[in-house]
C-alpha positions in Angstrom: -144.5 163.2 93.7 -147.2 163.3 96.4 -147.0 164.5 99.9 -146.7 161.1 101.5 -143.7 160.2 99.2 -142.0 163.5 100.0 -142.4 162.8 103.7 -141.0 159.3 103.4 -138.0 160.6 101.5 -137.4 163.3 104.1 -137.5 160.8 106.9 -135.1 158.5 105.1 -132.6 161.3 104.5 -133.0 163.1 107.8 -130.0 161.6 109.6 -127.7 162.4 106.6 -129.2 165.9 106.5 -128.3 166.5 110.1 -124.8 165.2 109.5 -124.6 167.5 106.4 -123.8 164.5 104.2 -126.3 165.4 101.4 -125.8 167.5 98.3 -126.6 171.2 98.4 -129.7 170.7 96.2 -131.1 168.0 98.5 -130.3 170.1 101.5 -132.2 173.0 100.1 -135.2 170.8 99.3 -135.2 169.4 102.8 -135.0 172.8 104.4 -138.1 173.9 102.3 -140.0 170.7 103.1 -139.2 170.9 106.8 -140.7 174.4 106.9 -143.8 173.4 105.0 -144.7 170.1 106.5 -146.0 169.9 110.1 -145.8 166.1 110.1 -142.1 166.1 109.4 -141.5 168.8 112.0 -143.1 166.6 114.6 -141.2 163.6 113.4 -138.0 165.5 113.5 -138.5 166.3 117.2 -139.2 162.6 117.9 -136.1 161.5 116.1 -133.9 164.0 118.0 -135.0 162.3 121.2 -134.1 159.0 119.7 -130.6 160.3 118.8 -130.0 161.2 122.4 -131.2 157.7 123.5 -128.7 156.2 121.0 -125.9 158.3 122.5 -126.9 157.2 126.0 -126.9 153.5 125.0 -123.4 153.9 123.5 -122.2 155.5 126.8 -123.7 152.6 128.8 -122.0 150.1 126.5 -118.7 151.8 127.1 -119.2 151.7 130.9 -120.1 148.0 130.7 -116.9 147.3 128.8 -114.8 149.3 131.3 -116.4 147.6 134.2 -115.8 144.1 132.8 -112.2 145.1 132.0 -111.6 146.2 135.5 -113.2 143.1 136.9 -111.1 140.9 134.7 -107.9 142.7 135.8 -108.9 142.4 139.5 -109.6 138.6 139.0 -106.2 138.2 137.3 -104.3 140.0 140.0 -106.1 138.0 142.7 -105.2 134.7 141.1 -101.6 135.9 140.5 -101.2 137.0 144.1 -102.6 133.7 145.4 -100.2 131.7 143.3 -97.3 134.0 144.3 -98.2 133.7 148.0 -98.2 129.8 147.8 -94.6 129.7 146.5 
């Protein structure tokens, strides 16, 4: 296997490696490759930044859902109070 193929495999398995969902033999190979390959070390740093961006987007999505839920509840209460007042 050439260096380019090894790097491609490393990049494909990196997220599973971080989550420790790879077999022990694969984990050992990835640790060795990570130490030897400067390209994969740089890519790893870039992907760690992307993971934090993904976490931030999940938080923003949660905030949007909460805001829309509160807005909907406020709208429901406003309509309910208007109808109740007219009776």
